[in-house]
N, C-alpha and C positions, 0 to 999 in steps of 0.2 A: 455465557454458557448456561444452558438450562439444567435444572436439577429436579430430581423427583421429590415429592413430598416426604417420601420415606427417608430421604437424605437429611431431612430436618428433624428427624426423631420419630417418624412413623406416619401412619395415614389415619388421622383422626376423623376426617370428613369423608373418607372413601369407603368406610365400612357400610355394609348393607344395613338397611333399616329393618330390624326383625325383632321378634319376640324371643326372649331368653328361654331356652329349653330347661326343663326341670331335670337336673343331673341325677337326682336320686330316684326317679321313677323307672327302675330297672325292669318292672313287670310289664312294660308296654310291649305290644305286639310289633312285629316287623312292619306291618302296614301302617300302623299309627306313627311309628318312628319315621317312615318314609314320607308320610304326609307332613309331619312337622319339619322334616328336612327341606321339603320343597318350599315351605313358608319362610325358612330362614336363609337358605343358600340356593343359588342357581348352580346345580351340580350336573355335570355330564360324565357319563361312564367311560367315554372314550379317553385314551391316553393323550397327553399333551403332544403336539407336533414336535416339540423340542426334546421330548424324552428319547432316550436311547436304549438299546438292548441291555446295556450294563445295569440299568435300573431294575430290569426284570429278572436278572440273574442273581440278585441278592438273596441270601438265605432268609427265610421267614420261619417263624416258629409255627409248629403244627397246631398248637393250641393257643389262641390269642389271649394275651394277658388282660385281666379285667381293668376297666377304666379307673384311674385314680386321679383325683383332682390335683392340679399343679400347685406347687408351693410358691407363693409370690415372695419376692425380695424387693426392698425399697432402694431406689437409686436417687442421686441428685446430680444435677447438670452443672458442669463447669465450663465456662467460656473464657478463652484466652487466645489473643492474637488471631482472631477470626476463625478459631477452631473450637469445635464443641466436643466434649467428652462426657460420658456418664460414668460416675463412680459409685460403687456400692456403699451403703451404710454397713456398719458392723452388725453382726448377727443380733447382738443385744438391742441395738437401736432399731433394727428392722423389726424385731419381735415387738418392741414397744409400739412402733407405728402401726403394725398389723393389728395388735390388740385394740388400740384406740380406734382404728378404722372399723373393726367389727363392732365396736361398742356404739358408735354413732353413725353407722352405715345408712340408716334410714331416717336420720334426724337432720334438722336444719342447722343446729348449733355447731359452731366451730370448736375444735379441740386443739390445744397447743401442747406439743410434745417436745421436751428438752432432749437434744441429741448432742453427740460429739463432746462429751464431758460437760454438758450444759453450757457450752459456748454458743450454741445455735438453738433457735426455736423453730419448729415445723408447724405451720398452720395447715391442718389436714384438708379443710374445705377449699382453701386457696391453692393447695399443693405447692407451697412456697416455703423456702427456708431462709430465716433472717438471722444475721449475726448480731450478737449482743454487745461485745466489748470493743468493736471497731466499726468503722464505716465501710460497708460492702454492699453492693447491689444484691437484692434478693435473687435466689436461684431456684429453679424449678425442681420439684420433687415428683417422683413417679413410682407407682406400684407396678412392678415389672414382672411379667410371666413369660413373654415371648421375645426373642431376639433375632436379629438378622446381621449378616456380614457380607459385604460386597467383595468382589474379586481383588480390589485394591485397598480395602479397609484393613486396618491393623488390629481392630478389636470389634467385638460384637456391640451393636447398638440396640437399645430396647424400643419396641413398638409402643405406640400410644395405648392407653388402657382400653379404649373402645375397640381398637383394631385387634388387640390381644384377646379381648373377649370374644370377638367373632372367630378368631382362629381356634380358640379353646372349644367353642361349641362345635365347629366342624371336626375338630380332632375327636371329641367325645362321640360324635355320630359314627365316625369311621371306626373307632375302636369297638363301639357297641355292636355294629353290624359286621365288623371284620371285613369291610370293603374299602379298598384303597385305590390308588390311581385316580383320585378325585380332584377335580379342578374347581377352584373357588375364584370367581370373577368379581371384580370391583368396578364401580362406575368410572373410576379414573382410567380404566383399561388395563390395570395390573392384574396379574394372575398368580395365585398360589396353588402349587401342585402338591398334594399329599401322596407321595409314592408309597411310603411305608412309615411306621412309627419313627424310624431313625433317619429318614431321608425326606425332607420337605424343602421345596425350592420356591423362590419367588421370581417371576418373570415380568420384565417391564415391557411396555409397548414401544414400538419404534419411535413414536413421537416424544417419549420421555428419555430416550437414550442420550448419552453424552455426545455432544456435537463434534468432539475431537476424536471420536472413534474412527479408526482407519479401515477396518475390515468388518464384514458382516458377522464374523465369528465373535468379535469383540462386542457387537451390539446385542447379542443374544445370550451373553453370559448371565446366568441366573445368580440370585443371591441365596446364600445358605441360611436356612431358618432353623432355629433351635428352640426347644420348649424347656423352660425352667432354668434357673441360674446354675444348677448343678451340672448342666450339659454344656456349659461354655467355659473356656479357660479365663477365669477372672479371680483375682486375689481379693478375698474378702478380709478387711482388716479386723484385728482383734479389738475387742471392746476395752475401754479404759476403766480402771477401778473407780468406784464411786468415792472412796475415801481420799481426801486431799490432805497430805501431810505438810506441805509447804507451798507458799505462794511467792512467785518471782516475777517482778516487772522488768522488762528488757527495753532499754532506750537505744535508739539507733544513732548513727553518726551523721555526717554531712550527706546531703542529697536525698532524693526519694528512693533510690535503689540501694540495696544492701549487699549485692554480690555481682559477680561477672555476668550473670544471666539477667540482670536488671530486674530482679524481683523485689517486691516491697518487703517492709519489715514484717508484715503479717505472714507472708509465705515463709520467710526465713525462720521466724519463731515457730511456725508449725513444724518445720523440719527439725528444729532443735528439740521440740517437745516429743516428736516421734522417736528421735534418737534416745532420749531419756527413758521413754517407755520400753524400748527394746533392751536397754542396759539394765533397767530394773528387773526385767523378766529373766535375765541371764546372771546378773551379779548379785541380785537379792532374791533369788528364787525361793529359798527356804523361808526367808522372812515374809515373803508374800503368801506362801502357803500357810504360815502360822498367823496371818492377819496382822503382822507388825508393820507392814509397809503397804501403803496405798499408791499414791503417785504425787508428783510435783507438778503444779500448774504454772505454766509460763504464759504471760500476757504481754502483748506488744504495746509500747507507748510511742505514739507518733506525734512529733512536734513540727515537722517540716511543713505540713500542709497549712498549719496555723500561721507560720511565719510568712509563707508565700501566698496567703489567701487574700481575699478582698479587704479584710480588716486593716491590714497594714498598707496595702497598695505599693509595696516595695518593688514588686516585679514590674509594674508599669513605670515607676520612676527609673529603674535600671534600664529598661528597654528603650527609653527615650534617649539615653546617652550611649547606648551600645552601638559600635560600628557595624556597618552592614556586611563587611567581609568576614570570611570563614564563619558563617552564621552558626553552623552546628557546634563548632568548638566553643564559640562565645556563649551559645545557649547552655551548653554543658557546664561551662565555668560559672555562669550566673546562677544556675540551679544547684550547684554543688559546692564549689570551692569558696564562693562568697559567703557561705554559712559561717566560715571561720571568722571573717571580718564582721559579720553581723553580730556574732557573739561578743566581740570586743567593743561593740557600740552600746552606749548606755540605753539608747532607745529600744533597740531590737534585742539586746540582752535581757531586758526586763520582760519582753514578750516571750522569748524562748524559755526563760526560767519559770515564768508564770504558767505557760502552757504545759511544761513537763510536770510541775507540781500539781496543777489542777487535774491533769489527765490521770496521774497516779492516784490521787485522792478519789477521783470519780470512779475509776476502775476498782479501787479497793472497797468503796462503799457498795458498788454494784455486786461485787463478788460476795461480800458479806450478806447481802440480801438474797442472793441465789443460793448461798451455802450458810444458812444461819448456824449450823452446828460447827463451823470451822473456827477453831481457836488456836491454830498453829502459827508459827513465826512467818515473817515476811522478809524477803531479801530483794535487792535490786541489782541489775546488770546494766552496764553501759559499754557501748562499742564506740571506739574512736572519740569523736567530739562528744558523744553522749556520756562517756565516762568522765570527761572534764566537767560537764554540766552537773552531773551527780556529785562529783567531788566538791565543787563549790557550794552546791546546795546542802550537802551534809555538813560542810564546814560551818555554815551559818545557821544551823538548827539550834533551837533553844531547848534546854532540858529543864524539867520540873516546873517551878513557878514562873520561869522566863518564857514558857511555851506560848507562842503567839497563835492566833486563830488560824487554822489551816486554810489555805486558799482553795476554793472550789468546794468547801464543805459548809462553812457558815461565815460569810464575810462580815466584818465589823464595819457597819455603815453608820451614818449619822442618824439622829432620831427624827429627821424631817420626814414628812409624808411624801407620797409619790407626786402629788400635785405641787408641793413646795419645791421639790427637786427639779421637776420639769420647768417650773417658772424660773428657777435660778439659771437653768441652762438655756432658757429661751425656746423651749420645745413644748410649750403648753398645748399646742395644736394636736399633739399626739396623745393627750391624756385619755380621750375617749377610745382611741384604738387600743391602748393598753388595758383600760378598765373593761373593755368588752371581753378580753381574754382573762379577766380576773387576776391581773398581775398587780402585785403590790411592790414596794421597794425591795423587799427581801427576795421575792421570786424574780424580779428584774435583775438582781445581782447574779442570779444563776444562769441568765440567758447568755447565749453566745451570738456572734455576728450572724450566723445562719438563721437563728431564731428570730432576730429582729428583722432580718431581710424578708423572711416569710410573712411577717406582719405588714409588709409594704412600706417600711420606714426607709428613706433614702440613705445613701452612703454617708453623707455629712452628718446628719443627726445620729446615725448609728455610731460613728466614731466618737461623737461627743459623749454619748451615754456610756460606751465602753471605757473611755478615758476617765470619766467621772467614777465609775465603779472601781477601776484600778487604783485611783488615787485615794479613795475612801475605804479601802480594805482595812487599813489601820488608822486609828485615831491619831490626830496630830500630836497629842501628848506622848503616845507610844513612839512615834518617829523621833521626836525631840529627845526622849529618854535614851533611845538606842544610839543616837548621834553623840549625846553627852557621855554615855558610857564608853563609847569608842575613843572620845577625846581624853577622858580621864583615866583610861586604862594604863596600867603600869607598863612602861617600855623596857624591854630587856637591854642589857649593855650592848653598845654598838660593837660590831665585829668588822675587822678589816678583811681584805680579800684573802689573807693567809689564815684566817680563823682566829687571830689574836685580838684580845680585848684592847680597845683604844682608850687613851687617857685624855684628860683635859675636857674642854668644852665639847658638847656634841656637835658634830659636823653640820654644816648647812645643807638643807635638803635641796637636791637637784631636781630640775624639772623633768628629768628623764630616768633617774635611777632612785631607787628607794634607799633611804639612809639606813634602814634596818634590813639585814639580810638573813637574820635568824628567825625562824617561825616559832611561835609559842602559842599556847592555848588561849591566851588573853588578847594577843595582838594580831593574830593571823587573819581575823575576819576583815580587817579594814585595810583597803588599798585606795590611795587617793591620787596617784600620779602615774605617769608613764603609760605603758600598755598593760598594766597589771589588772587585777580583778576590779571591775568597774563598780562604782558605788551605786547599788540599787537596793530595793527592798526585797530581800530573799523570803519567799513564802515558806510556810511550815508544812511538813508532812503530817498526815493524820495518824501515823504509827511510827514506831522506832524500828528501823531495819536491823535485822540480825546480822546480815553480811552484805558486803558490797564487792562485786566482781567487776573488774575492768578488763575488757578485751581490746588488745591492740591499742593501748592508751597512750596519748601524748601528754599525760599529766606531768611527768618529770620535766619535759621540755618547757611546758608553759610555766611551771613554777620557777624554773631557772631564768627564763626570760623576764618574769615578773620581779626578779631580783632576789629570789630565795636560794641561797647556796647550801643551806643546811636545814633539815627538819629536826626540831627538838624531839629527842626520844621520848619525852614525857607527853608529847602531843597525841591526842586521840580525838576522833569524831565525838561530838557531844552525845549523839543518840545511836551510834553504830559502833560496835566493838570489833568487827572483823573486816579486813580489807585484803583483797587478793589482786595482784597485777599479773594477768595472764597474757602471754604474747608468743608469737611465732618468731623463730630466730631470724627470719628473713623479712619480717614486717618493717617497712620503711617508716611507718608512723609511730611505732611503739618505742617507749623509753622505759628505763628501769627506775625504781623508787629507792631500793635499799642503799645504794651508794650515797644518797642524800641524807640517810639516817646514820649509817655506820661508814664513815669515809676512811677510817684508819685501817680497815681490813678489806682485802679484795676477795669477795665471796662470789663463787659461781651461783647462778640462779638454780632453783630447785627444778630438776628434770621431771616433767609430768610423765608418769608411766603409760605405756601403751595399754589400751583397753583390753587387749588379750593377755595381759600379764607378763610381758617381756619387753626387752629393749629391741628396737628395730635392728634387723640383722646388719644393715650397712653401718650403723653406729657402733655395734659391737665389734665388727671387723675393723672399723677405724680406730677404736680404742685399743684393740689388740695390737694392731700394727704400730701404734704410737708407743705402747709399752715395750714392744719388741725392739723398736729402733733405739729407744733410750737404754735398754739393757745391753744391746750390742755396742752402743757407743761408750757406755760407762764401765762395763764389766767384762764382756766377752773378749774384746781385743787384748786387754791386759792379762786375762787368764790364759788365753792361747799363747801369748808371748812367753809367759812364765813356763807353761807346759813344754813349749818347744825348746827353751833353754835347758830345762831339766832333762829332756829326752836326748839332746845333743851331748850333754855332759856325762850323764850316768851310763854305766854299762847296761847290757840287756838284762842281766839278773836283777837290776834295781828298778826295772819297770814295774808299774803297779800290777799287782797280782790279778790274774783273771778270776780266780775263785775268791770267795770272801773269807777264806780261812786265815791267811797271813797277810800282813802289810809289808811294805818295802823296808821299813826300819827293823822289823822282826827278822826279815831274811838276812840282814847284814849284822845281826847281833852275834856275840860269841856262842850263845846257846844254839842258835840256828846253824852256825858253821860246824859245831861239834856233832849236832844231830845229822848233818849232811855227811860228815866223815864216817859215821857209823851206819850209814844206809846200806842197803843190800846191793848186790851186783845188778839186779834187775832194774833198780832205779837209775843206776848209772848208764845202763844201756838205753833207757828211754829219755835221756837228757836232750838228745838231738830233736826228738819229736816234741818235747816240751818247749824247746826253744822256738820252733816254728808256730806252735800253738799260741805262745805269748805274742809273737809278732803279729799274727793274724787277728787276734782278739784284743790287741792293744787299743784301738780307737774306742771300743766299748768301755774298757777299763779306764781309759783316760777321762771319758765323759763322766763315769761314775765317781772317779777319784777327785777330779779337779773342778768339774762344773757343778757338782752337787751343792757345794757351799755357796756358789753364786746364786742359785735359785732359792736356796734357803734364805740368804740375805735379802734377796729381792722381795720374797713373800713377807718376811718379817718387817721390812721397811714399809710395805704397803699397809700391813695390818697396824703397824705403829702409827702411821699417818692417819688411819681412820679412827683409831682409839684415842690418840693424843690431841686430835683437833678440838680446840676449846669450843664450848657452847656460846654462841653469839646471840645476844638479845637484840631483837629488831625494834625495841621500843614498844610503846603502847598502841601504835596504829593498828596492829593486828594481834594485840594481846601477847606480845613477845615472840610470836611465831614468824616464820619466813613470809615474805610478801611477794617476791618475784618468782613466777613459775613460767617455765619455757616449755613449749611443745617440741616434740621430736619431728624433724622434717622428714618428708617421704623420700624414698631412694631417688626418684626421678627429680625431685627438687634440689638434691645435692649436686647435680651436674652443673647447674647454672643458677646462681643466686639471683641475678638480675632478671632473668626470664620469668621467675615465679614471684617477684617482689609484690606486685599488685595483688595477685591471687592470695599471697600469704596474709595480706591485710584483711581479706574477706573470707578466710577459711573457717572462722570460728563457728559460724552458724551450722556447719555440717560436720564439725569435728567431734567424733565420739570420745576422744581423749578429754576434750574440754568438758563435755557433758558429764563424763564419769567423775571428773574432779569435783564438779559442783555437787553431784549426788553424794560423793564421799564426805564432803564437808557438811552437807546438810544432814545426812543421816548419822554421822558421828556425833553431832550435837543431840540427836534423838536417842543415842545409845543403841543403834541397830548395827549389827556386825556385818562387815563386807566379806563376801566370799568370791574367790576367783574361780570361774568355771573351768572345768577340765577340757583341754584341747584335744 
């Protein structure tokens, strides 16, 4: 199917070759302008054959408006699934690009402009945008002034800059001379018709029409042409504050995709970042106006590509043993579910942990270089298996003098030279190749597999070099000291399955179960048997995380499978003081942590508030119906039975009074009877009317008399339950605070838990409630007050 060059973003080669008119020579005569016009454009005064009378009947202003130069806006291209879309930069970034463009317009040197919160760099001369913190193909950037939209297009697309320049020159001439219905022909056969300032159409020749067109009317449908970004329906994003208050690294779980739309961790983190920016603008509006709040930067950490890359060769090994049947399902299993087994393998677990730590340290160092003024705290977030990786990594961090050299920052290698190292590995033939690139042993330790591959080093030697670097990150004496410390660490008393301390000799270690099921700060690091935490060298982070958030985490399940039945309340991460376990109630992968710390008390998890400041309506209704059913079961039936017995036994005069003046006991007292005997004749005559009044108003009086005490007792019991509940300490893992936090399910999710189970495990990236919880905890530490917006 043929397509027009304009379908690919404009007509860069179809523009007429002409000299640019001087837009500011307004004193030119009409003849001079016409002469210049003939040099630039081939214009005919007759109307287009495709024009109709409806174009001629449009209202025109009697006095033409003076020509004003169009205001450009910068866009960038995004390609996904064979579709191309152009998205606008924020007005702040567009202004920065335009100012830089005007500064070096006539110069040869290139200028780099940081955009999108300094996560991307735009090279103006190349017109390309490059990502800084992750691997992403460069995207095209364009200075846009004119746009078009076809009959079947959903949004306006920008023309190329050369084509837009030609259109702007023709538009300037038409406005200056106040002459419209001009036709602009291009060498490709396309025609642009300027009917009036608000109606400009582009017509395609028959040879460029869609071959699937079924009728001549479809083949001559023109494109709508608009001038300036203000004339098209496009949402220009708000700019991000320059001040960064907090840095958060987000680690993904199994597989390359993070949601049901099979998007990468980069796209999901972008959505989470956008949600946090929107919540900051609504829930911290006053603090932003006062300059107390900037923004929180979220950066993705990708480890899946390193595990399944050429360095490990695991995909090739798995593919050789994979059955040919149900190929798509087996491919999905190999690419996602096998990550769980890889993490329990000593070989690949070391690769995963090293990749996560090195990526975090590399991103942290790069962020500090891009933001040298940043001195704020840093936190980490893990989803699914990523949370388990971070949990094990934080558990094995060293504090103070025990701090080991962070991986990816400054590896601790031997004192050998590069030549001696290559000779030891039998790779001396690559010495000249490495010395040509000015690589020494320290710089070689910073190289990745892709870097060595670019140097032309084959796969086998690359693996030897990478394996040597991995083994030499710590000196041998450091490794032996760590092992000796683990062997000589004090072992807490053994616990039986029921939690009671055993006596006598210590039990013999089993090859499948740990003899110690109680975790402690000194013994928890070392696991040596079963499918527990594998014995590897855990790298060190270059910073101390302030908080650790786990999304949909299986940490509790893995700890239980490893043989840990109870977490010591005195246990805490060596370098991180806050831990939050956030999950959806229908998430099939998520497990709780608090029952492993406080097993004697059954506590409900903390309910995460809705970001609009209320409980979801269906949950409120559910709670109300639950309370109502319990009240009816416990109190109402007994009260009604007592009331009916009293009503059947007592005379009418003993019914509860309608008015609030007298009670039933006061009416039966001697004083009341004496007062009734001394009443007037008029009161005796109204006795019959009073009788029927009491009968008719009895249900209301019964409710007031008998049921009032029931509701008072119910309210007092609820308030007593809330006030008398003891304060439970969750240990030191989160500083004594609650750990488990549960999201509120949506109304549609409550109809079928199984139908939305998978979606519940992937909902955190777009959850505004989750993002708001992170912002609350982050800014509470900074002393910034939270404000609920008015609905």
